[in-house]
C-alpha positions in Angstrom: 43.4 15.0 -18.6 45.4 12.0 -19.8 43.8 8.8 -21.1 45.3 6.9 -18.1 43.5 9.2 -15.6 40.3 8.9 -17.6 40.6 5.1 -17.7 41.2 5.0 -13.9 38.2 7.2 -13.3 35.9 5.1 -15.5 37.1 1.8 -14.0 36.5 3.2 -10.5 33.0 4.2 -11.5 32.3 0.8 -12.9 33.5 -0.9 -9.8 31.4 1.3 -7.6 28.4 0.8 -9.7 28.9 -3.0 -9.7 29.2 -3.0 -6.0 26.0 -0.9 -5.6 24.2 -3.2 -8.0 25.3 -6.3 -6.0 24.0 -4.8 -2.8 20.5 -4.2 -4.2 17.8 -6.9 -4.3 16.3 -7.9 -7.6 13.8 -5.4 -8.9 15.3 -2.6 -6.7 15.6 0.9 -8.1 18.9 2.9 -8.2 20.9 3.1 -5.0 19.2 5.2 -2.4 15.8 4.8 -3.9 12.9 2.4 -3.3 11.7 -0.1 -5.9 9.6 1.5 -8.5 6.1 0.3 -9.1 5.9 -1.8 -6.0 3.2 -1.4 -3.3 3.8 -1.0 0.4 3.9 -4.7 1.0 6.6 -5.2 -1.7 4.5 -7.8 -3.4 2.6 -5.8 -6.0 0.7 -2.6 -6.7 -0.3 -0.3 -3.9 -3.8 -1.0 -2.5 -5.3 1.9 -4.3 -4.1 0.5 -7.7 -1.6 3.3 -8.1 1.9 2.9 -6.5 2.8 5.5 -4.0 6.4 6.1 -3.1 6.9 6.9 0.5 9.0 9.7 1.8 12.1 8.9 3.8 11.6 8.2 7.5 13.6 7.8 10.6 15.3 4.4 11.4 12.7 3.6 14.1 9.8 4.5 11.7 11.4 2.4 9.0 11.6 -0.6 11.4 8.0 -0.2 12.5 6.8 0.1 9.0 8.7 -3.0 7.9 7.2 -4.9 10.7 3.7 -3.7 9.8 4.3 -4.6 6.2 5.5 -8.1 7.1 2.4 -8.6 9.2 0.1 -7.4 6.4 1.8 -9.6 3.9 1.5 -12.7 6.0 -2.1 -11.9 6.8 -3.0 -11.4 3.1 -1.2 -14.6 2.1 -3.1 -16.5 4.8 -6.4 -15.1 3.8 -5.7 -15.9 0.1 -4.7 -19.4 1.0 -8.1 -19.9 2.8 -10.0 -18.7 -0.2 -8.0 -21.1 -2.4 -8.7 -24.0 -0.1 -5.0 -24.3 0.8 -5.5 -24.7 4.5 -2.1 -26.1 5.3 -0.5 -23.0 3.7 -2.8 -20.8 5.7 -1.9 -22.5 9.0 1.8 -21.8 8.2 1.2 -18.1 7.4 -0.9 -17.5 10.5 1.5 -19.3 12.7 4.3 -17.1 11.5 2.1 -14.1 12.0 1.4 -15.1 15.6 5.1 -15.3 16.3 5.5 -11.6 15.2 3.3 -10.5 18.1 1.8 -7.7 16.0 -1.6 -5.9 16.3 -3.0 -8.8 14.2 -2.2 -11.6 16.5 -5.8 -12.2 17.7 -7.0 -12.3 14.0 -4.2 -14.6 13.1 -5.1 -17.0 15.9 -8.7 -17.1 14.8 -7.9 -17.8 11.1 -5.3 -20.4 12.2 -8.0 -22.2 14.2 -10.4 -21.9 11.3 -7.8 -23.4 8.9 -7.0 -26.2 11.4 -10.7 -27.0 11.6 -10.9 -27.3 7.8 -8.0 -29.7 7.9 -9.8 -31.8 10.4 -7.4 -31.0 13.2 -10.1 -30.4 15.8 -7.9 -30.7 18.9 -5.4 -28.3 17.5 -8.1 -25.8 16.5 -9.7 -25.9 19.9 -6.3 -25.3 21.5 -5.7 -22.3 19.2 -9.1 -20.9 20.1 -8.3 -21.3 23.8 -5.1 -19.3 23.3 -7.1 -16.6 21.6 -9.7 -16.4 24.3 -7.1 -16.4 27.1 -4.7 -13.9 25.6 -7.3 -11.4 24.1 -10.3 -11.3 26.4 -11.5 -8.0 24.9 -10.8 -8.9 21.3 -13.5 -8.3 18.7 -12.7 -11.8 17.4 -14.0 -13.4 20.6 -17.6 -13.8 19.4 -16.4 -15.6 16.2 -14.0 -17.7 18.2 -16.8 -18.8 20.6 -19.0 -19.7 17.7 -16.3 -21.7 16.0 -15.5 -23.4 19.3 -19.1 -24.5 19.7 -19.2 -25.7 16.1 -16.1 -27.8 16.6 -17.3 -29.4 19.8 -20.5 -30.4 18.2 -18.8 -31.8 15.1 -17.8 -35.5 14.8 -14.1 -34.7 14.4 -13.8 -36.3 11.0 -11.5 -34.8 8.4 -13.4 -32.6 6.0 -13.6 -34.3 2.6 -12.4 -32.3 -0.4 -15.7 -32.7 -2.2 -17.5 -31.0 0.6 -15.8 -27.8 -0.3 -18.2 -27.5 -3.2 -20.8 -26.6 -0.6 -19.5 -23.0 -0.7 -20.1 -22.7 -4.4 -23.6 -24.1 -3.9 -24.3 -21.5 -1.2 -23.1 -18.7 -3.4 -25.3 -19.9 -6.3 -28.3 -20.2 -4.0 -27.6 -16.8 -2.6 -27.6 -15.1 -6.0 -30.8 -17.0 -7.0 -32.9 -16.2 -4.0 -31.8 -12.5 -4.0 -33.0 -12.2 -7.5 -36.3 -14.0 -7.0 -37.3 -13.0 -3.4 -35.0 -10.3 -1.8 -37.2 -10.0 1.3 -36.7 -13.7 2.0 -33.0 -13.5 1.2 -32.0 -10.8 3.6 -32.5 -12.8 6.8 -30.6 -15.7 5.3 -27.7 -13.3 4.4 -27.7 -12.0 8.0 -27.3 -15.5 9.3 -24.5 -16.2 6.8 -22.6 -13.1 8.0 -23.0 -14.2 11.6 -22.1 -17.8 11.1 -18.6 -19.4 10.8 -18.6 -19.3 7.0 -15.5 -18.7 4.9 -14.3 -15.2 4.1 -15.2 -15.8 0.5 -18.9 -16.6 1.4 -19.2 -13.6 3.7 -17.6 -11.2 1.3 -19.9 -12.4 -1.5 -22.9 -12.0 0.8 -21.9 -8.4 1.5 -21.4 -7.9 -2.2 -24.9 -9.1 -2.9 -26.2 -6.7 -0.3 -24.3 -3.9 -1.9 -26.1 -4.5 -5.3 -29.5 -4.2 -3.7 -31.4 -1.0 -3.5 -33.3 -2.2 -0.4 -33.2 0.0 2.7 -32.9 -3.1 4.8 -29.8 -4.3 2.8 -28.1 -1.0 3.5 -29.0 -1.2 7.2 -27.3 -4.6 7.3 -24.1 -3.3 5.6 -24.2 -0.2 7.9 -24.4 -2.4 11.0 -21.4 -4.4 9.8 -19.5 -1.2 9.0 -20.1 0.1 12.5 -18.3 -2.9 13.9 -21.2 -5.1 14.9 -19.3 -8.3 14.2 -16.2 -9.7 12.5 -13.4 -7.0 12.2 -12.3 -8.2 8.7 -15.9 -8.0 7.6 -16.2 -4.5 8.9 -13.4 -3.4 6.6 -15.1 -5.1 3.7 -18.4 -3.3 4.5 -16.6 0.0 4.6 -15.1 -0.7 1.2 -18.5 -1.5 -0.2 -20.0 1.7 1.2 -17.4 3.7 -0.7 -18.2 1.8 -3.9 -21.9 2.3 -3.4 -21.4 6.1 -2.9 -24.2 8.5 -2.1 -24.5 11.2 0.5 -26.0 8.9 3.1 -23.2 6.4 2.8 -20.5 9.0 3.0 -22.1 10.4 6.1 -22.2 7.0 7.6 -18.5 6.5 6.9 -17.9 9.9 8.6 -19.9 8.8 11.7 -17.9 5.5 11.9 -14.6 7.4 11.5 -15.4 9.7 14.4 -16.6 6.9 16.6 -13.7 4.5 16.0 -10.3 4.4 17.6 -9.1 1.6 15.3 -6.4 3.0 12.9 -7.1 0.1 10.4 -10.8 1.1 10.3 -10.0 4.8 9.8 -7.5 4.0 7.1 -10.1 1.9 5.3 -12.6 4.8 5.5 -10.1 7.2 4.0 -9.7 4.9 1.1 -13.4 4.6 0.7 -13.7 8.4 0.7 -11.3 8.3 -2.3 -13.5 5.6 -4.0 -16.6 7.7 -3.3 -14.9 10.9 -4.6 -15.3 12.7 -1.3 -12.6 15.3 -1.6 -14.1 17.5 1.0 -13.8 15.1 3.8 -10.4 13.9 2.8 -9.1 17.4 2.6 -10.5 18.2 6.0 -8.8 15.2 7.6 -5.6 15.9 5.8 -5.6 19.3 7.5 -7.1 18.4 10.9 -6.4 14.8 11.8 -4.0 14.6 14.8 -2.6 11.1 13.9 0.3 11.7 11.5 -0.1 8.3 9.9 -3.8 8.9 9.1 -3.0 12.4 7.8 -0.4 10.9 5.5 -3.0 8.4 4.3 -5.5 11.2 3.6 -2.9 13.0 1.6 -2.0 9.9 -0.4 -5.7 9.4 -1.3 -6.0 13.0 -2.4 -3.0 12.3 -4.7 -4.9 9.3 -6.2 -7.8 11.6 -6.8 -5.5 14.1 -8.6 -6.7 16.8 -6.1 -4.0 19.2 -7.2 -5.6 22.4 -5.8 -6.1 20.8 -2.3 -2.6 19.4 -2.2 -1.1 22.7 -3.1 -3.1 24.4 -0.3 -2.0 21.7 2.1 1.6 22.2 1.2 1.5 25.9 1.8 -0.1 25.6 5.3 1.7 22.4 6.5 4.5 22.7 9.0 5.6 19.1 9.3 8.4 18.2 7.0 7.4 14.5 6.9 3.8 15.4 5.9 5.2 17.8 3.3 7.1 14.9 1.9 3.9 12.9 1.8 2.3 15.7 -0.1 5.1 15.7 -2.7 4.6 12.0 -3.1 0.9 12.6 -3.6 1.6 15.3 -6.2 3.7 12.7 -8.1 0.9 10.1 -7.9 -1.5 12.7 -9.1 0.7 13.6 -12.0 1.1 17.3 -11.0 4.4 17.9 -12.8 3.9 21.7 -12.9 3.7 22.1 -9.1 6.6 19.7 -8.6 8.7 21.7 -11.0 7.8 24.9 -9.1 8.8 23.4 -5.8 12.0 21.8 -7.2 13.0 25.3 -8.3 11.9 27.3 -5.3 11.6 25.2 -2.2 14.0 26.4 0.5 14.2 23.2 2.5 17.0 21.1 0.9 15.4 17.7 1.8 12.0 18.7 0.4 13.6 20.2 -2.7 15.5 16.9 -3.3 12.3 15.0 -2.9 10.6 17.1 -5.5 13.5 16.6 -7.8 13.5 12.8 -7.3 9.8 12.7 -8.1 10.3 14.6 -11.3 12.7 11.9 -12.3 9.9 9.4 -12.0 7.8 11.4 -14.4 9.1 10.7 -17.9 7.9 13.9 -19.6 9.8 16.4 -21.8 8.9 19.2 -19.4 10.4 17.4 -16.4 13.6 16.7 -18.3 13.9 20.3 -19.3 13.2 21.5 -15.8 15.8 19.1 -14.3 18.6 20.1 -16.7 17.7 23.8 -16.1 18.0 23.3 -12.3 21.3 21.6 -12.8 22.6 24.5 -14.8 21.4 27.2 -12.4 22.1 25.7 -9.0 25.6 25.5 -7.7 24.8 23.1 -4.7 26.5 19.7 -5.2 23.7 18.0 -3.4 21.1 19.5 -5.6 23.1 18.6 -8.7 23.5 15.0 -7.5 19.8 14.8 -6.9 19.2 16.0 -10.5 21.7 13.3 -11.8 19.8 10.6 -9.9 16.5 11.9 -11.2 17.7 11.8 -14.8 19.1 8.3 -14.1 15.6 7.3 -12.9 14.3 8.6 -16.2 16.9 6.4 -18.0 17.8 9.6 -19.8 21.3 8.9 -21.0 21.2 11.8 -23.5 20.6 14.4 -20.9 23.3 12.9 -18.6 25.8 12.9 -21.4 25.1 16.5 -22.1 25.7 17.4 -18.4 28.9 15.3 -18.3 30.3 17.1 -21.3 29.8 20.5 -19.7 30.7 19.5 -16.1 34.0 20.9 -14.8 33.8 19.5 -11.3 35.7 16.1 -11.2 33.5 14.7 -8.4 30.2 15.6 -10.1 31.5 14.3 -13.5 32.5 11.0 -11.8 28.9 10.8 -10.4 27.4 11.2 -13.8 29.9 8.7 -15.4 29.1 6.2 -12.7 25.4 6.4 -13.7 26.1 6.2 -17.4 28.4 3.1 -16.8 25.4 1.0 -15.8 22.9 2.2 -18.3 22.1 0.1 -21.4 22.1 2.9 -23.9 24.0 3.5 -27.1 24.4 7.2 -26.1 26.0 6.2 -22.8 28.3 3.6 -24.4 29.4 6.0 -27.2 30.3 8.6 -24.6 32.2 6.1 -22.4 34.2 5.0 -25.5 34.8 8.7 -26.3 36.4 9.2 -22.9 38.8 6.2 -23.5 40.1 7.6 -26.8 
């Protein structure tokens, strides 16, 4: 091959790589792959504290998931703004969330009204509450909305002074003190705080204080909230605390709530609490038997976080859904099960599943995974599989292995694929090889 042909090939690779790089957002991974280390909302780590890459989905599923993620992001930002006392920002976020017309519209209307009330915008808050009560007559937010409505109508309508926000800190200090000195007297007070129109921060702290108590009555209060007797957001918090508290009774309570609820958000929260409580048995059972594919996928992900390698391996063997199998492969990656992924990358018959296993090996920077990937490249004649290996080694930033493959590769198209990856890698090995091609 002449130098002119080599130069043309490298320039073409560089142009293609530059075009691909321009098309990707900041922080994105290589073309065709999701950003690495980013949670489902795209704003930080995954909720479990371990990022979990999602398997490819259909166009409609991707659109639905993006809409859900946008709604979750706006909701979280609005709640954070409330806790920080930035009520104007909260109003903005919840207004945008209402416009999305998602499953969280009723919650967004409530917190928008709450934030407007904090800004002293009583008329606007009452109007927002009226919209909530008119549009969502069966919403679980109606009771909170009516309580806030009464509170607003009884108020003077004056703007809340900034210094009055210190009342929350005083409440929290008093709550801690009375719980330590006289728990029996504190429990009725906490119940009232949970039922009143207090801020999310105060209610969450009240639940936290209850979770630290060994009192049977304290557990009863948390259990009542977890069963849905009140604010929906507070229910999710209670479910989370039950998982943290652990114990057979609390795990059974979570199981009872799961069976009795039709709310996907509640069930998802329980699956995450099972992980926190180290309840492999129930997660495994739901990963096998849950009819809702989204919830089955969530159960699988939580098994991955728990590093439940044996359970995931059993699920993979018995599972018939390709999408769920992809979720299992992602969970194996999250759980660090390189041996099983190597086994599947070598022997899986389904091309898409095999490529998913190969990609996940590329995200595990271990010598064993590099050796397995290069071995697969050498033994498999499928161009698609070989391209998957090249992408995986690129994810590892493994210029040395890619250079080795490029030197031995006789197929012009595959060699061009490897050189394209090397051309955007900041590596001395990659640069030296590119210069070698130009000689």
